[in-house]
N, C-alpha and C positions, 0 to 999 in steps of 0.2 A: 645422942643420935638414936639410941635404942627406943627412947620414948617417942620420937618422931616416927619411927617405923611402926611401932605399936598403934599410934594414932592413924597412920595410913591404912593399916590392916583393918582397924575398926571401921574406917570410912568405906573401904571396899566391901566389908561384910554387910554394911547397911545397904549399899548399892545392889549387892547380890540378893538380899532379902526383898528389896523393892522390885527387882526384876522377876523374882520367883512369884511374888504376889500378882504382878501384872500378867505373867504367863498363866497363872491359875484362873484369874477372872476372864482372861481372853479365851481360854479353852471353854469355860462355862458359857460365855456369850456365843461363841461360834457353834456350840451345840444347841443353842436356843433357836426358836422359830424367829426368823427375820424376814419380814415381808416387804422390804425396801432395801435400797443400796445406801448404807451409811456413808456419810461424807466425813473425811478427815477434819478434825478440829471441832466437830459438832458434838453436842451432848444429847444423849438418849436415855431411856428409862428401862430398866430391867424389872420385869414382874414375873411372878409365878402364876400361871393360869391353872386354876383348879379344874376347869372343864377339859383342858387339853393335857393336864397332868405333866406340864413341862414349862420351862422358862420361855418368855417371849421378850423381844426387844421392841420398844415402842418409841414413837416420836412424841407421844402425849405424856406429859408429866402428871404426877399424882393429883395435883391441884387443878388440872385443866379438863378433867372429865365433866360432862354435863351431869351425869350421876356419878356417885362415888365408884372408884375402881373396885372397891370391896364388893359392891352390889353386882358388878360385872364378873365377880369371881377372880379378881386379880389382886395379888398381894405384892405391894411395892418392895423391891429388894434394894435397888441402888440406882443412882444417876451416874452414868458413865460417859466418858469422852473417848472417841476414836483417835489414836495418835498416828503420826506419820508412818511409823513402822508397822502399822496395822494391829498393834496391841491396844488394849483398852486400859484406861485409868479410872478408878473409882473416884468420883467427885464428892458424892454424898451417899451414905447408905442408911437404911432404916435403923434408927437407934436401937430397936428391939433385936436387931441381928448383929452378930459379932463378925469379925473378919474370917472366922472359921466357917462361915456359911458357904464360902466359895470353894 
């Protein structure tokens, strides 16, 4: 019975860690420049804009720019999805960045 309790505690700890990560990225995104109304369930792209010296949220993915995002002064950070509770989930992040980026 004690082993079962320990496993439940480990499971809860993982859930808490995931929620903390979602909270962290959500705060980062809501501090970013957003020039549109994001729709729940859709994926968007988070960039760092060198010219604005801040993060921006975009509907345009890193492979969809006519010219490279880098040439526009944008550094891809992550693809994110807006969840029903208005928090954000990281779908894919730049391999060069760690989860410590947020």
